[in-house]
C-alpha positions in Angstrom: 98.6 127.6 80.6 98.8 126.6 84.3 96.6 123.9 85.8 96.3 123.5 89.6 94.8 120.3 91.0 93.4 120.2 94.5 93.6 116.5 95.4 93.4 114.4 98.5 97.0 113.3 97.8 99.1 113.1 94.7 102.0 111.6 96.6 100.2 108.7 98.2 98.3 105.9 96.4 97.5 104.1 99.6 93.8 103.1 99.0 93.6 106.1 96.7 93.1 105.3 93.0 92.4 108.9 92.1 96.2 109.6 92.6 96.9 107.1 89.7 94.6 109.0 87.4 95.7 112.5 88.3 99.4 111.5 87.9 98.7 110.3 84.4 96.7 113.4 83.5 99.3 115.8 84.9 102.1 114.0 83.1 100.3 114.3 79.8 99.6 118.0 80.4 103.3 118.5 81.1 104.3 116.6 77.9 102.0 119.0 75.9 103.9 122.0 77.3 101.3 123.1 80.0 102.2 123.7 83.6 100.5 121.4 86.2 100.9 121.3 90.0 98.9 119.7 92.8 97.9 120.9 96.2 97.1 118.4 98.9 96.2 118.8 102.6 99.0 118.3 105.1 96.9 115.8 107.1 95.7 113.6 104.2 94.7 110.2 105.6 96.1 108.3 102.6 99.6 109.8 103.0 99.5 109.3 106.8 98.6 105.7 106.4 101.3 105.2 103.8 103.9 106.7 106.1 102.6 104.7 109.1 102.6 101.3 107.2 105.5 101.8 104.7 107.7 104.5 106.2 109.3 107.6 104.5 110.8 105.4 101.7 107.3 105.1 100.2 107.1 108.9 99.8 110.6 108.9 98.3 109.4 106.3 95.8 106.9 108.9 94.5 109.6 111.4 93.8 111.8 108.8 92.1 109.0 107.3 90.0 107.4 110.7 89.0 110.2 113.3 89.2 108.4 115.6 86.9 105.3 115.9 89.2 105.1 118.5 92.0 102.6 118.5 94.9 102.6 121.1 97.6 101.1 120.4 101.0 98.8 123.0 102.7 97.8 123.6 106.2 95.3 125.9 107.9 97.3 129.1 107.3 98.1 128.4 103.6 97.4 131.3 101.3 95.2 129.8 98.6 94.6 133.1 97.0 98.3 133.6 96.4 98.7 130.0 95.2 96.0 130.5 92.6 96.9 134.1 91.5 98.4 133.0 88.2 96.3 129.8 87.7 94.4 129.4 84.4 92.5 126.2 85.4 91.7 125.0 88.9 90.3 121.5 89.4 89.0 120.7 92.9 88.5 117.0 93.9 85.4 116.1 95.9 87.4 115.0 98.9 88.6 118.5 99.5 87.3 120.2 102.6 83.9 121.7 101.9 84.8 125.0 103.5 87.8 125.2 101.1 85.6 124.2 98.2 83.3 127.1 99.0 86.3 129.5 99.5 87.7 128.7 96.1 84.2 129.2 94.6 84.1 132.7 96.2 87.4 133.6 94.6 85.9 132.7 91.2 82.7 134.7 92.0 84.8 137.7 93.1 86.6 138.0 89.8 89.3 135.3 89.7 90.1 134.7 86.0 90.7 131.0 86.3 88.3 128.4 85.1 87.0 126.4 88.1 86.0 122.7 87.8 84.8 120.3 90.5 85.9 116.6 90.1 83.9 113.7 91.5 85.4 110.2 91.5 83.5 108.4 94.3 80.1 107.1 95.1 79.2 109.6 97.9 76.6 111.2 95.5 74.5 108.1 96.1 75.9 106.7 99.4 76.2 110.0 101.3 74.1 112.4 99.4 74.1 115.0 102.1 77.9 115.3 101.8 77.8 116.2 98.2 74.5 118.1 98.3 75.8 120.3 101.1 78.8 121.6 99.0 78.5 125.0 97.5 79.2 124.5 93.8 77.3 127.5 92.6 80.4 129.4 91.5 82.0 126.5 89.7 82.1 126.7 85.9 81.6 123.0 85.6 81.6 119.5 87.2 83.5 116.5 86.0 81.8 113.2 87.0 83.6 109.9 86.4 80.6 108.2 84.8 77.4 109.1 83.0 75.2 107.7 85.8 77.0 110.0 88.2 76.6 112.9 85.8 72.8 112.2 85.7 72.8 112.2 89.5 74.2 115.7 89.6 71.8 116.9 87.0 68.7 115.5 88.8 69.9 117.1 92.1 70.7 120.4 90.5 74.3 120.2 91.7 76.5 122.4 89.5 75.9 124.6 86.4 77.2 122.2 83.7 78.1 118.6 84.3 80.4 116.5 82.1 81.3 112.8 82.1 85.0 112.3 82.6 86.0 108.7 83.1 89.2 107.6 84.7 91.7 105.9 82.4 95.1 104.3 82.2 98.4 106.1 82.1 99.7 104.0 79.3 103.2 105.4 79.5 103.4 103.6 82.8 100.9 100.8 82.2 102.1 98.8 79.3 103.0 95.1 78.6 106.4 93.8 79.8 107.0 90.8 77.5 110.6 90.5 78.9 109.1 89.3 82.2 108.2 85.6 82.5 104.6 84.8 83.6 105.6 82.5 86.5 102.3 82.5 88.5 98.7 81.9 87.7 96.6 84.7 89.2 97.0 88.2 90.5 94.4 90.5 92.0 95.3 94.0 93.0 92.5 95.7 95.0 91.9 97.1 98.5 89.5 95.4 100.9 87.3 98.4 101.4 84.5 98.9 104.0 83.0 95.5 103.4 81.8 96.8 100.1 82.8 93.6 98.3 83.6 91.1 101.0 81.2 88.4 99.7 82.2 89.1 96.1 85.9 88.6 97.0 85.1 85.3 98.6 82.9 84.1 95.7 85.0 85.3 92.7 88.5 85.2 94.0 89.1 83.0 97.1 86.8 80.1 96.3 87.8 79.6 92.6 91.5 80.0 93.4 91.2 77.3 96.1 89.2 74.9 93.9 91.8 75.2 91.1 94.8 75.2 93.5 96.2 78.3 91.8 99.5 79.9 92.5 98.5 83.5 93.0 99.2 86.9 94.5 96.9 89.5 96.2 98.1 93.1 96.7 96.2 95.9 98.4 95.5 97.4 101.8 93.0 97.3 104.7 92.6 93.5 104.7 91.5 92.2 108.1 93.2 89.3 109.7 90.3 86.9 108.8 90.6 87.9 105.1 94.4 87.3 105.1 93.8 83.9 106.7 91.2 83.0 104.1 93.6 84.0 101.3 96.3 81.9 102.8 94.1 78.9 103.2 93.2 79.3 99.5 96.9 79.2 98.6 97.0 82.9 97.6 100.0 84.9 98.7 98.9 88.2 100.3 101.7 90.8 99.9 100.0 94.0 101.1 100.5 97.5 99.6 102.0 97.9 96.2 103.3 101.2 94.7 101.2 101.8 91.6 104.4 102.2 89.6 105.2 98.6 90.4 101.8 97.3 89.3 102.5 96.8 85.5 105.5 94.4 86.3 103.4 92.6 88.9 100.7 92.0 86.3 103.4 90.8 83.9 104.5 88.0 86.3 101.0 86.4 86.2 98.8 84.8 83.6 95.4 86.2 84.4 93.7 88.8 86.6 90.2 89.8 87.6 88.0 92.8 88.2 85.8 92.8 91.3 83.8 96.1 91.5 82.6 97.6 94.7 78.9 97.0 95.4 77.8 100.7 95.3 78.9 101.0 91.7 77.2 97.7 90.7 73.9 98.6 92.5 73.7 102.4 92.1 76.2 103.7 89.6 76.3 101.3 86.6 78.9 101.9 83.9 81.8 102.8 86.3 84.6 100.3 86.6 87.5 100.7 88.9 90.6 102.3 87.5 92.4 99.0 88.0 90.4 97.5 85.0 91.8 100.2 82.7 95.3 99.7 84.1 95.2 95.9 83.9 94.1 95.8 80.3 96.8 98.4 79.4 99.3 96.1 81.0 98.5 93.3 78.6 97.0 90.7 81.0 93.8 88.7 80.3 91.0 89.8 82.6 87.8 88.1 83.9 85.3 90.4 85.6 82.6 89.8 88.2 79.3 91.3 87.1 78.8 95.0 86.5 76.8 96.8 83.8 79.0 98.4 81.1 76.2 100.8 80.5 78.3 103.2 78.4 79.9 100.4 76.3 83.4 101.4 77.4 84.6 97.9 76.4 83.7 94.9 74.2 82.7 92.2 76.8 83.6 88.8 75.5 86.3 90.3 73.3 88.3 92.7 75.6 87.6 90.7 78.7 85.3 88.0 80.0 82.3 88.3 82.3 81.8 85.6 85.1 78.2 85.7 86.4 79.1 83.7 89.5 81.9 81.9 91.3 81.5 78.7 89.3 81.7 80.6 86.0 84.8 82.4 87.3 86.4 79.0 88.1 85.6 77.7 84.7 86.9 80.8 82.9 90.1 80.8 84.9 90.7 77.2 84.0 90.0 78.0 80.3 92.4 81.0 80.1 95.2 79.2 82.0 95.0 76.3 79.6 94.2 78.0 76.3 97.0 80.3 75.4 95.5 81.4 72.1 92.3 82.5 73.9 94.4 84.4 76.4 96.5 86.1 73.8 93.4 87.2 71.8 91.9 88.8 74.9 95.2 90.6 75.6 95.3 92.0 72.1 91.7 93.2 72.1 92.0 94.7 75.5 95.1 96.7 74.5 93.4 97.8 71.3 90.5 99.3 73.2 92.6 101.0 75.8 94.9 102.5 73.3 92.0 103.7 71.1 89.8 105.1 73.9 91.0 104.9 77.5 94.4 106.5 78.1 95.1 109.7 80.0 95.9 111.3 76.7 92.2 110.7 75.7 91.1 112.2 79.0 93.3 115.3 78.6 91.8 115.8 75.1 88.3 115.6 76.7 89.3 118.0 79.4 90.5 120.5 76.8 87.2 120.1 75.0 85.3 120.9 78.2 87.5 124.0 78.7 86.6 125.2 75.2 83.0 125.1 76.3 83.1 126.5 79.8 86.5 128.1 80.0 87.0 131.8 80.8 88.2 134.0 78.1 91.7 133.7 79.5 91.6 130.0 78.8 89.7 129.8 75.6 92.0 132.4 74.0 95.0 130.4 74.9 93.4 127.2 73.5 92.5 129.0 70.3 96.1 130.3 69.9 97.5 126.8 70.5 95.2 125.4 67.8 96.2 128.2 65.4 99.9 127.5 66.0 99.6 123.8 65.0 
C-alpha cells in the first residue's frame, strides 16, 4: 500500500515540528512494509530559512540522518495527477496551498481511488479561522486533528465529513535515552521563539529561574530576537541556535533537566495539546517541568511523568529540587518513559491511522488492510 504525504517540508525542521512527526510516521510505515513518500513545495519557507541560515550541509544532514525517507519537491507545473496515480492513501497537511488542497479534493471526487485525509497540526482553526474555514474539504474522506479540542472545533464549524483526533508523538527509534553520555550541564530548553506567543512565559519560566539559581544551561531554537539572546546571556544560558532534530536526543542527554513552555494559543484556546517536544523529551529520558497547560485528554500522569510549575517561583523551586534529588529525577525519567512507550510513539500513531483507514478508507484500502490482517 502506498502512502503519499503532502507536507510543508519533510527535509527541513527549521521552526517546523510537523517534520519531526511525519518522519517518524513514515519510518514506521516503511518498517511495516508499506511505501511512503512525501511531496513538498519548492519554495517552502522552512527549507529556505534552513538553507539561508545553515547552508546546504543542513539539507545533506537530512539525507544522512534519514536515508530511507524520500521527499520530492514540486513547483507550479508539477503533475500532481500523475504523482498520485498509484497512491492508496493521500494525507494533505493544512499548510498546503488552498488551491492545491481543492485540486486534490476534485481528483478524489472525480473518481480517484485513493483515500484522502486532511491533517491539521496548528492553531489556525482558532487564531485564523477564515484560513481553515475557506478551504474546500468537501471531497476529503476524513480530517486528522492533533487534539480533541481541535477536532471539536472542526465538528462545530462543519469542516470535513468525519474528524478524528490524531496527536503527535515521539519517534522512539530516534528519541531514546543515551546513558553513555554524561549529564554535564543543568538545564536545556529546545524551542523556537515564535511570534511573541510565549515571550512573557519564556522570561518567567526559563530566564528568571535560571538566573536566580545560576544554572549552567543551553537554549536551542530559532527566530530569537537580539534582545532575547541578550537576556539569555545575562541569565547565564548559552544560546546555540538551530539544532537538527536528529541531534536533540543527545543534547537532552548532556543535561539534567528540561522544561515545556507551551505556546499561548494552545493554553488559552486549544487545551490538551502539548508541543511535540514534550513527547520527544520524555522519550529521551530527561526529567521535565512544565509551565501550565491543561492536559484535558489525560495524555500523561502529571506529578508522576513530569512536574507542573504554576509560576516562575514554583519553576525555580522544582528545578532546585530535581537538580539536588537524583532519586526524584530518576523516578520521573522512568515514569515518563513508561507513558511514552505505552501510548505516545509514532508506532501508536500509525496503528491509529490504520484504524481510521479501516473506517473511512476506500475499498482499495480496506481490502488491502483486511488481507494484511488475514496474513498475520
